[in-house]
C-alpha positions as CSV (number, residue, x, y, z in Angstrom):
1,M,-83.8,108.4,56.6
2,K,-82.6,106.1,59.3
3,K,-83.7,103.1,57.3
4,T,-82.0,104.3,54.2
5,A,-78.7,104.9,56.1
6,I,-78.9,101.4,57.7
7,L,-79.5,99.7,54.4
8,L,-76.5,101.5,52.8
9,L,-74.4,100.6,55.8
10,S,-75.4,97.0,55.5
11,A,-74.6,97.0,51.8
12,V,-71.2,98.5,52.4
13,L,-70.5,95.9,55.0
14,A,-71.6,93.1,52.7
15,L,-69.3,94.3,50.0
16,L,-66.4,94.5,52.5
17,V,-67.1,91.0,53.6
18,L,-67.3,89.7,50.0
19,A,-64.0,91.4,49.1
20,G,-62.3,89.8,52.1
21,C,-63.5,86.3,51.1
22,R,-62.1,86.8,47.6
23,E,-58.7,87.8,49.1
24,E,-58.6,84.7,51.3
25,K,-59.3,82.4,48.3
26,K,-56.5,84.0,46.1
27,P,-53.5,81.5,46.0
28,T,-50.3,82.6,47.4
29,V,-47.4,82.2,44.8
30,N,-44.0,82.1,46.4
31,P,-41.0,83.1,44.2
32,P,-38.9,80.2,43.0
33,D,-36.1,79.2,45.2
34,T,-33.4,78.2,42.6
35,G,-30.7,77.2,45.1
36,T,-32.8,74.9,47.1
37,A,-34.2,73.0,44.1
38,A,-30.8,72.5,42.6
39,T,-29.5,71.2,45.8
40,E,-32.4,68.7,46.1
41,T,-31.8,67.5,42.5
42,E,-28.1,67.0,43.1
43,T,-28.8,65.1,46.2
44,E,-31.2,62.8,44.4
45,T,-28.6,62.2,41.6
46,E,-25.9,61.5,44.1
47,T,-28.2,59.1,45.8
48,E,-29.0,57.3,42.6
49,T,-25.2,57.1,41.6
50,E,-24.4,55.7,45.1
51,T,-27.1,53.1,44.6
52,E,-25.9,52.1,41.2
53,T,-22.3,51.9,42.4
54,E,-23.4,49.7,45.3
55,T,-25.3,47.5,42.9
56,E,-22.3,47.2,40.6
57,N,-20.0,46.4,43.5
58,E,-22.5,43.7,44.7
59,T,-22.6,42.2,41.1
60,E,-18.8,42.2,40.9
61,S,-18.6,40.6,44.3
62,E,-21.1,37.9,43.4
63,T,-19.2,37.2,40.1
64,E,-15.9,36.9,42.0
65,T,-17.6,34.7,44.5
66,E,-18.9,32.4,41.7
67,T,-15.5,32.3,40.1
68,E,-13.8,31.4,43.3
69,T,-16.4,28.8,44.0
70,R,-16.0,27.3,40.5
71,A,-12.2,27.4,40.9
72,E,-12.6,25.4,44.1
73,T,-14.9,22.8,42.6
74,E,-13.3,22.5,39.1
75,P,-9.5,22.1,39.2
76,Y,-7.7,23.9,36.4
77,V,-6.3,21.6,33.7
78,E,-3.4,22.8,31.6
79,P,-4.4,22.2,27.9
80,E,-2.1,19.9,26.0
81,P,0.1,21.7,23.5
82,Y,-0.7,21.1,19.8
83,I,1.8,18.8,18.2
84,E,1.8,18.8,14.4
85,P,1.7,15.2,13.1
86,E,5.0,14.0,11.5
87,T,4.8,13.2,7.8
88,E,7.4,11.3,5.8
89,P,8.8,13.4,3.0
90,Y,7.9,12.1,-0.4
91,V,10.8,10.3,-2.1
92,E,10.6,10.0,-5.9
93,P,11.1,6.3,-6.7
94,E,14.2,5.6,-8.8
95,P,13.4,4.5,-12.3
96,Y,14.1,0.9,-13.1
97,V,17.4,0.4,-15.0
98,E,17.9,-2.8,-16.8
99,P,21.2,-4.3,-15.8
100,E,23.8,-4.5,-18.5
101,P,25.0,-8.0,-19.0
102,T,28.7,-8.5,-18.5
103,P,30.8,-10.2,-21.1
104,S,30.6,-13.5,-19.2
105,E,26.8,-13.4,-19.3
106,T,26.5,-13.0,-23.1
107,A,27.4,-16.6,-24.0
108,P,27.4,-20.0,-22.2
109,L,30.5,-20.8,-20.2
110,P,31.8,-24.3,-19.5
111,P,31.9,-25.4,-15.9
112,P,35.3,-25.7,-14.1
113,D,35.6,-29.4,-14.8
114,V,35.0,-29.0,-18.6
115,T,38.4,-30.8,-19.2
116,A,37.2,-33.9,-17.4
117,S,36.1,-35.4,-20.7
118,A,36.7,-34.6,-24.3
119,P,33.8,-33.4,-26.5
120,V,32.1,-36.1,-28.5
121,G,30.9,-33.6,-31.0
122,Y,29.5,-30.1,-31.7
123,T,26.1,-28.8,-32.2
124,S,25.0,-27.0,-35.4
125,K,25.7,-23.7,-33.5
126,G,29.2,-24.8,-32.6
127,F,28.7,-25.7,-28.9
128,P,30.7,-28.7,-27.7
129,V,28.8,-31.8,-26.6
130,E,30.2,-33.8,-23.6
131,V,29.0,-36.9,-21.8
132,R,29.8,-37.3,-18.1
133,D,28.5,-40.2,-16.1
134,G,25.7,-40.8,-18.6
135,R,24.7,-37.1,-18.5
136,T,25.0,-34.8,-21.5
137,Y,26.5,-31.3,-21.2
138,I,26.2,-28.9,-24.2
139,G,28.3,-25.7,-23.9
140,G,28.8,-26.7,-20.2
141,L,25.1,-26.9,-19.5
142,L,23.3,-30.0,-18.4
143,V,20.6,-30.7,-21.0
144,V,17.6,-32.9,-20.6
145,N,14.9,-33.2,-23.2
146,K,13.4,-35.9,-25.5
147,T,16.8,-36.4,-27.1
148,Y,19.0,-36.3,-24.1
149,S,18.4,-38.1,-20.8
150,V,19.9,-38.7,-17.4
151,P,20.5,-42.2,-15.7
152,A,17.8,-43.7,-13.5
153,D,20.1,-43.4,-10.5
154,Y,20.9,-39.7,-10.9
155,D,19.7,-38.0,-7.8
156,P,20.9,-34.5,-6.8
157,G,18.8,-34.8,-3.6
158,G,16.4,-32.0,-4.4
159,M,16.8,-28.5,-6.0
160,T,20.4,-27.8,-6.6
161,P,21.8,-25.0,-4.3
162,E,22.2,-22.5,-7.1
163,C,18.6,-23.1,-8.3
164,A,17.2,-22.9,-4.8
165,D,19.1,-19.7,-4.1
166,A,17.9,-18.0,-7.3
167,F,14.3,-19.2,-6.7
168,Y,14.2,-17.7,-3.1
169,R,15.5,-14.4,-4.4
170,M,12.9,-14.3,-7.2
171,R,10.2,-15.2,-4.7
172,E,11.2,-12.3,-2.4
173,A,11.3,-9.9,-5.3
174,A,7.7,-10.9,-6.3
175,S,6.6,-10.6,-2.7
176,N,7.9,-7.0,-2.5
177,E,5.5,-6.2,-5.3
178,G,2.6,-7.8,-3.5
179,L,2.7,-11.1,-5.5
180,W,3.0,-14.7,-4.1
181,I,4.9,-17.3,-6.1
182,Y,5.7,-20.8,-4.8
183,S,7.0,-24.1,-5.9
184,D,4.1,-26.5,-6.9
185,S,6.6,-29.1,-7.9
186,D,10.4,-29.1,-8.3
187,Y,12.7,-32.2,-7.9
188,R,11.2,-35.5,-8.9
189,S,12.9,-38.8,-8.7
190,Y,13.1,-41.3,-11.6
191,A,10.6,-43.5,-9.9
192,L,8.1,-40.8,-9.3
193,Q,8.3,-39.6,-12.9
194,S,7.8,-43.2,-14.1
195,W,4.6,-43.4,-12.1
196,L,3.3,-40.0,-13.3
197,Y,4.0,-40.7,-16.9
198,Q,2.4,-44.1,-16.9
199,S,-0.8,-42.7,-15.2
200,Y,-1.1,-40.1,-18.0
201,V,-0.6,-42.8,-20.7
202,D,-3.3,-45.0,-19.1
203,R,-5.7,-42.0,-19.0
204,D,-4.9,-40.2,-22.3
205,G,-2.9,-42.6,-24.4
206,Q,0.9,-42.4,-25.1
207,E,0.7,-40.0,-28.1
208,L,-1.1,-37.3,-26.1
209,A,0.8,-38.0,-22.9
210,D,4.1,-37.4,-24.8
211,T,3.0,-33.8,-25.5
212,F,2.9,-32.7,-21.9
213,S,4.7,-35.3,-19.8
214,A,8.3,-36.5,-20.1
215,R,9.2,-40.1,-20.1
216,P,11.3,-41.4,-17.2
217,G,14.9,-40.1,-17.4
218,H,13.9,-37.3,-19.8
219,S,12.3,-35.0,-17.2
220,E,14.1,-31.8,-16.3
221,H,12.6,-32.2,-12.8
222,Q,15.0,-35.1,-12.1
223,T,18.0,-32.6,-12.5
224,G,16.8,-30.4,-9.6
225,L,16.9,-27.5,-12.0
226,A,13.2,-27.2,-12.9
227,I,10.3,-25.8,-11.0
228,D,6.5,-25.7,-11.6
229,I,5.4,-22.4,-10.3
230,N,2.0,-22.0,-8.5
231,S,-0.4,-23.8,-10.8
232,C,-0.1,-26.3,-13.7
233,L,-2.9,-24.7,-15.6
234,L,-2.7,-22.6,-18.8
235,S,-4.8,-19.9,-17.1
236,F,-1.8,-19.2,-14.9
237,A,-0.3,-17.2,-17.8
238,D,-3.1,-14.6,-17.3
239,T,-2.6,-14.1,-13.6
240,A,-0.5,-11.3,-12.1
241,E,2.0,-13.9,-10.9
242,G,2.2,-15.5,-14.3
243,K,2.8,-12.2,-16.1
244,W,5.4,-11.2,-13.6
245,L,7.2,-14.6,-13.9
246,A,7.3,-14.3,-17.7
247,A,8.7,-10.8,-17.5
248,H,11.2,-11.2,-14.7
249,C,12.3,-14.8,-14.3
250,W,15.3,-14.2,-16.6
251,E,16.7,-11.7,-14.1
252,Y,17.3,-14.6,-11.7
253,G,18.7,-17.1,-14.2
254,F,15.4,-18.8,-15.1
255,I,13.7,-19.3,-18.5
256,I,10.1,-20.3,-19.4
257,R,11.3,-23.6,-20.7
258,Y,8.3,-24.4,-23.0
259,P,7.0,-21.2,-24.5
260,A,3.9,-20.9,-26.6
261,G,4.2,-21.6,-30.3
262,K,7.5,-23.5,-29.9
263,E,6.2,-27.0,-29.5
264,W,8.0,-28.1,-32.7
265,S,11.3,-27.0,-31.0
266,T,10.9,-28.1,-27.4
267,G,8.8,-31.2,-28.0
268,F,6.3,-30.1,-25.3
269,M,3.1,-28.1,-25.2
270,Y,3.1,-24.5,-23.8
271,E,3.7,-24.5,-20.0
272,P,3.7,-21.0,-18.6
273,W,4.4,-22.4,-15.1
274,H,7.5,-24.5,-15.9
275,V,10.8,-22.6,-15.4
276,R,14.3,-24.0,-15.8
277,Y,17.4,-22.6,-14.1
278,V,20.3,-22.0,-16.6
279,G,22.1,-19.1,-14.9
280,T,22.0,-15.4,-15.9
281,W,24.9,-16.0,-18.3
282,L,22.5,-17.9,-20.5
283,S,19.0,-16.5,-19.5
284,I,20.0,-13.0,-20.7
285,P,21.0,-14.0,-24.3
286,L,18.0,-16.3,-24.5
287,R,15.7,-13.4,-23.5
288,D,17.3,-11.1,-26.0
289,S,17.2,-13.6,-28.9
290,G,13.7,-14.9,-28.3
291,L,14.9,-18.4,-29.0
292,T,14.2,-21.6,-27.1
293,L,17.1,-23.5,-25.5
294,E,17.1,-26.0,-28.4
295,E,17.2,-23.2,-31.0
296,Y,19.9,-21.3,-29.2
297,L,22.2,-24.4,-28.7
298,G,21.4,-25.9,-32.1
299,I,19.9,-29.2,-30.9
300,D,16.6,-31.0,-31.3
301,S,14.2,-32.7,-28.9
302,V,12.9,-36.0,-30.3
303,Y,12.5,-39.4,-28.8
304,S,14.7,-41.9,-30.6
């Protein structure tokens, strides 16, 4: 009985001991402390915000420092104001208006000393023919061709003043259009013309020479009223200067003295470079009529 009681007591004690161990191993769960956790979260958030603010402040400070440093090293330059380029307003060019000839320009007029000598006759067109000091004037105009000549001692000393003035104005007008005209040959003395003519006769024979070179005393160049422009070549007619000369020389009192197809009238071959000053009072009606000087005055040009 004692042994049985001892065994039971031992078993009870063992159960008690086992129960106690289980209670010690059971975890203790504390109730959530809401106030404390929230406080700790807020504290952490505030700490993070303060850190970010400090970082931003440091960044702004560094940027300001860099700006100040750049401002000290690179001086500020005021940009130049934009100026719009000036442009000239377009001006419509005025159309060319052909000048109307005045009554005094529609027919040849005698020079002031026309009464110095009486006419020796009249042409087939009714123009008076006068001879003064061996020179022939028809309708007041000094005429030199194969029929009419000037004395060997006649020497105006170069281009006459009216011819020179008209030529310079014509040259300036051509220059304004980008063209260049110049005198290749103007006044020639009787002696120089004699030498030129004889050299052509020796080279080509007299019959051919008479078609393009005047005999001494019969050259318009001796009067100081004729000019060879630029080049004594037929190709001059096809140049810009040659075309301009043919179209505009009459405006300055000149005529193309020996036009193409009129050899039978003038006595000389076509010379697009050879102009003769007659004055606008005669160049305009000659232009309008399409006649040569011989046709207009009613005279011929034939060696006697």
